[in-house]
N, C-alpha and C positions, 0 to 999 in steps of 0.2 A: 516610403517604405515598400520594398518589393514583396512579392507574395511569400517567398521563403522566410524573410525576416518577420513578416506578419504572423506566419504559422508558428514560429518559434518565440513569439513575444511573451507568451504566457497569459493566463486568464486575467490577472489584474491590469496589465497593460492593454490587452485586447479590449477589456471593458472600458478603459479610459478612452481609447481611440474611438470606440463606437459612441460613447457619451459625448465626446467633443465634436463629433461629426467629421473627424479626419478620415474615418473609414466607415462604410456602411456595414450593417450586419450581413447583408447579402454578399458583399465583397469578401468578408471574413469567412463566411461559411463556404462560399464557392472555392476560395483558395484552399481551405481545409479539405473539402471533398475531392478537389483535383489532386491534392497530395496523397490522399488515401487511395484514390484510384490508381495512382502511379506506383505507390510503394507497398500497399497492403498485399498484393500478390506475392511479394518477396518476404515480407515480415510475418504475415498471417496474424496481425494484431487483432483485427476485428473478425468476429464470426459473421456479423451481419451489419450492413450500413443502411441508414435510413435517409438516403440522399433526397428523394422527392419531398418527404415530410420536412426535412431540415430546411430546405429552400423555401418552402411555404412559411415555416415559422420565422425564418430570417426576414422575409417580406413583412410579416406581421410585426416583428421587432422594429423594423425601420419605420413602419407606420406609427407605432407607439412612440418612438423617439421623435418623429416629426410632430406628433401631437403634444409634445412636452412631457411625456412620461419618462420616469427614471427608475431603473432597477439596477441593482449592483452588478449583475452578470449579464446585462442585456446584450444579446447577440453572440455570447461566447459559446463556442462549440465544446461540448463535453462528451467524454466516453463513459459508458457504464459497464462495469464488470458483469459478466453473464451469469452471475449467481444472484443478481439483484433485479427485482421486477421492474419492467417497463410495460405499461398498459398496452394490451393488444399484441404483445410479442412473447414468444417462447422464452422462458428462462431455462437454458439448456444445461447448465452446470457441466459443460464439457462432455456431454453424454448423450447417447441415444435413448436413455431411460426416462427422459423428461415426458411431461404431459403436454397439455394444450397451452394457449397463450394466457398470460396474466390478465386478470380483469381490471387491475388498477395499478398505478405506479406505487412503488415502495415510497414510504414517507420521505426518504432522503432525496429521491428523484423528484418528487413533487416539490420539495423545498427548492431544489435547483431550478426547476421550471418557473416557480413563483418568483425567483430572483432574476428571471429573464434568460437563463441558459437554454441552449438548444442541444438536445441529445442527438448526436450524429451516428451513434451505433453502439453495439454491445461487443465487448472484448473477450477474447478467449481465455479459458481457465483450464487447469487440469481437472480430470473427472472428479466431481464432488469437492473440488477445491482442496485436494488432499496434499499436493506435493509442491516443493520449491522449484519446480520446472513445469513448463506448460506444453505438454505433448499428449495428445489423445488419439485413439483409433478413429474416433468420430470426426474430428475436425483438424487433425494434423498437428504439426509442430509450429509453435511460435518462436521467432528468432530474435536475437538481441541486435538492435540497430548498430551497436559498436563492433559486433563480430557475428556475422551470420552463422558461423559454426557453433555458436554458444546459445544457451537458453537465456531469456531475460529474467528467469526466476519464476516464482509463483507464490501463492496461487494467483495473484493479480498480475500475471505475466503479460497478458495482452494489453492491460492498462499501462504497464510500465513501458512496453515497446511503443505504444501509441504516443504517450507523453514524450518519450525521449526522441522520437522521430518527427515531432511537430505535427502529429495527426489529430491533435485536440488541444484545447486551451488548458484543460485539466482533466484528469481521469479519476473517476470514482472507483475505489477499491474496497476491499474488506480485509481484515487482519485477525486470524484466529490463532496463529502461532508464528507470526512474522510476515504474513502474506501481503502486506503493504510495504513493509520495510525491506524485505528481501529483494523484490524486483526494483525498488528504488535504489538499493545499493548496487545491484548489477547493471542498472541502466543509467547511473549518474544523475539521479533525481533526488529531490527532497520528498521524503515520505513520512507522514505523521499518523501514528496510531493514537487516536484520542482516548481520553478517559472513558471507561465503560459507561454507557447510557448518555454520553454527551451528544451523540448523533443517533437518531432513532433507527432501530432495526425493524420497525413495524412496516406493514401490518402482519407479516407472515413469518418473521424470523426472530421473534423474542427469545432470548436465552439460547441463541445458536451456539452449538458446541458447548453447552452447559456453562455459558458465561464467558467463554474465551473470545468470542468474535465481536468485533466492532467495525463500523463503517468509517472510512476516512479517505484522504486525498493522496494522489501521487502527482507532483507538480514540478515544474522547472525551477521555480523560485519559492522562497519562504513566503513572500507576500501573497502568492496565489493560494497557498494552503491556509493562510490566515483568513483570506477572503472567503474561501470555502466554508470554514468554521463559522464565520459570522453569519452566513446565510442558511446554514443547516443545523447549527447547534441550538441547544435549548437556552443558551444565553450568548452574549456577544462580547465585544471588546477585544477580539483577537487581532484585528488589523492594527489597532492602536498599540497592542502589546508588541507586535512585530516591529513597529517603528521606534519603540523605546530602546534606549541603551539599557543593557541588563544590569549595570552596576557591577561592583566587584563580587563575584560569586565564589563559593567554595565548591570545587569540582573534584570528586573522587574518581580515580582511574582504577577500574576493576577488570582484570583479564582472566580471572579464575574460571575454568570450565565448570558449569554446574554439575554437581554429583549425578551420576547416572549416565552422563554423556561421555563418549570417547572421541576426543577431537584434539587437533593440534593446530594452533594459530600459525598461518603461513608467515614467512618473513616479510613479504610486502604488506600484508594485512597488519602485521604488528607495527611496521614502520608508519603506516597510515595513522594508527593510534598515537604513536610517539610524536609524530609531526603535529597532530592536532593538539596534543597536550602542550607542546612547546609553543604553538601559536596562542593558546589560551593563556599561558603564563605571560607571554609578551604583551597581551592585552590587559594585564593587571589582575587576572584572576588567581586565586589561591588554588593551585593544582597539586594533588598529592595522591599517592598510591594507597588504596584501602579496598579490600575485597568485600564483596557482598557475602553475607552469611545466608546461603541458600537453604542449609539444612539437608539432611540425608534424604528426606522424602519429597523434595521439590519435583524431581523428574517424574516420579510416579504420579504425583498430584496432577501434573500437566498431561501426561500420557493417557491416564485413565479418562479424563474429560475429552481429550482429542479423539481417542479411538471410539469411545462410546458415542460421541457426537457424530462421527462418521456413520456408525451403525444406525443411529436414530434417524439421520438425514436420509440414508438409503431407503428406510422404510416409508418415507414420504414420496418417493419417486413412483411415477405411475407404472413404469415397466422395469422393476429392479432386476429382472432376469437378463436385461440387456447391458448391465454393467460389465466393464472389462474384467477379465479374470483377476488382475492384480487388485482392482478396487474391491471385488468380491472377497478377496483375501483379507483386505483391511476391514471390511464389514464383519467378517467372521471373528477377527481379533477383537473388535469392539464388542461383539456379542458375548465374549468370555468375561466381560466386566459387568457384574450385576448393577442394576440401577441403584440399589441401596448403597453399594460401594461408592458410586459417584456422588450420591447425596451426602455421604460422610465426608468426602473430599471437599464438597462445597461448604459444608458446615465448618471445616477446618481452614477455610480460606483466610479468615481474619488472623489466625495464628501465623499462617505462612506470610501474610502481608506484614505483620508486626516484625517478624524476623528479618525479612528483606528490608523493610523500611528503617531498621536500626541504622542503616548507612546514612540516612537523612538526619540523624542526630548530629552528624559531623559535616554533612555536605548538602548543598542545594540541588546539585545535579550530579549524575553518575555518567562518566564516559566509558563506554563499553565497546568491544570489537563489533564489527559488522559480521559478514560471513567469514569463515575460517580460511577460505581460499577462493579462487576464481569460480565463475559459474560453470555448471556442468556443460559438457559438449552436447549438442543436440543428438539424441539417440543413444547417449552413453548408458542410460539405465533401461533402455528398451528390452523387454523380455524378461526382466528380473522379477522375482516374486515379491510379495508384499513385505515380508519381514526383512529380507535383504535390502530392499529399497528404503525401507523405513530407517534402518541403521545407518546406511550411507547418507541419506538425506539429513538425518539428525546431526551427524558429524560435521556437515557443512554449515549448519545454522543453529548452534546450541545456545547462543546468547539471546535469542528472541523470545521464546515462549513465556518466560517467567513474568514479563510485564502483562501478558494476556491473563495469566493465572491470577494475578493480584489486581487486575483491572486498571492499571495506571498508565499515564501517557508515556510514549517513547517515540523517538524520531530517528530516521536514517538521514545522515548528512554526508554529502559527497566529500571525498578526501583525496582527490587526485586520481592518477592512473597508474597501473602496473606497467611492467616492461613490455607487455604485449599490447598495450593500449586499451585495456579493459578498465572500467571504473573501479575505484576503491571507495570504501565508505567506513564511517564510524557510526556509533549509535549513542544517542543521548537518552538517559532514563530520568523520569521526573517524579516528584512527589505527587501524592493524590491531588487530582483536579488542577494541576499546575502546568497546563499546556502553555500558558502565557510566558513562563520563564524559558521553556524550551524554544518557543518561537523567537523570543528576544535574543537568546544566545545564538541560535542558528542563524538569524539574520545578521548578527555581528560577524560570525564566521564567514558568511557569504560576502559581506562587504570587504573583508580582508583577504579572502581567498575565493574570488568569484568562480563559479562553475558554469553558469548558464550560457556564457559566451562560447563554450566548447560544444560543438555539434558533431554527431556521427556523420561520417562521409558515406552517403548513400547514393 
């Protein structure tokens, strides 16, 4: 296996190669770091790279392997979103408003390290992880490996670019309103938003964005995401679930735009959903059209928690006066929402979940659109104000936030390419605590319609 193939192998295969002795951890990490050195100046996926430390840890991983030690991610290079703490490093949040270095790893980073993974760097985000594009005045624009003129999405945009370009075995992201699934969609990756509380947000981000945010993976293959969950989640069995045939499922197709959003599904994006539905029918699933009942207040329910979450997060920054003007505008919008109003929305979450989950009286999984159109061009929204940008961004990704609001699992699954060569995607929404079905179904789609063999030409 040459260095490029090794870098694109994905976390599960990389772990297998190291465990079998076919590749050393040092060879794997060196190949990854060399690729980062060559491509990151173009992509700007990483804000900071820990090359020296990663090589030391690779040497330690090889010593552990030589002594007969086994860990499920031994030697695998992982990228960490720059809103998640890595001990001794600044958590910048895409901003100059940050404080000093973190004194300890976030729980999810510690779990990855305990599984043998090697953190090779921290990936860029929009300031305070607000937007579905990754461009900041502090650290510049991150570019999509499939088209350097386009954004990889956000807010886990650097994570998406890194995983798509073979600059890590897997990328750790977070998802507060689609922030894993959006860059996965734009970058041709599998992205999983787990059930709320499946993966720890500790020690510093409990109830981030008032319960909207979860941590999760962006990966080249479904098996990589399943392995991530097995080593970071509060319970396991996800690798086994991804290997199982899903059986005959009832799959509802819902394309209705949630009330409060103004969006139009593009023709190629609609075709991606139709093609996926046809594939699922051919695999023996019962596929039918049935719309989710969002209710009139769903958009306000999400928006209030999102905006107030931005406001509250800004208050934790050491130098809030250094935030970009557009971010300060979002903080002001969040300040208009009283904390008591947010508390009432949180109290109303079970009723919202019951309304949405009525779809699961008839279906096991919901097939939803991904983005409404192609990714934004880099710089397209530069200089725009907070409210204008919010409305344009919401129209691009209206089908994502509802699963954050109700806390349930959802996944972005690649669905081919548009006429310009940019990735297309669909979304799978799941019942409470049912990542297993999403993984099993996504793996079946991957077997029938492989995507990981396609690589961006860089």
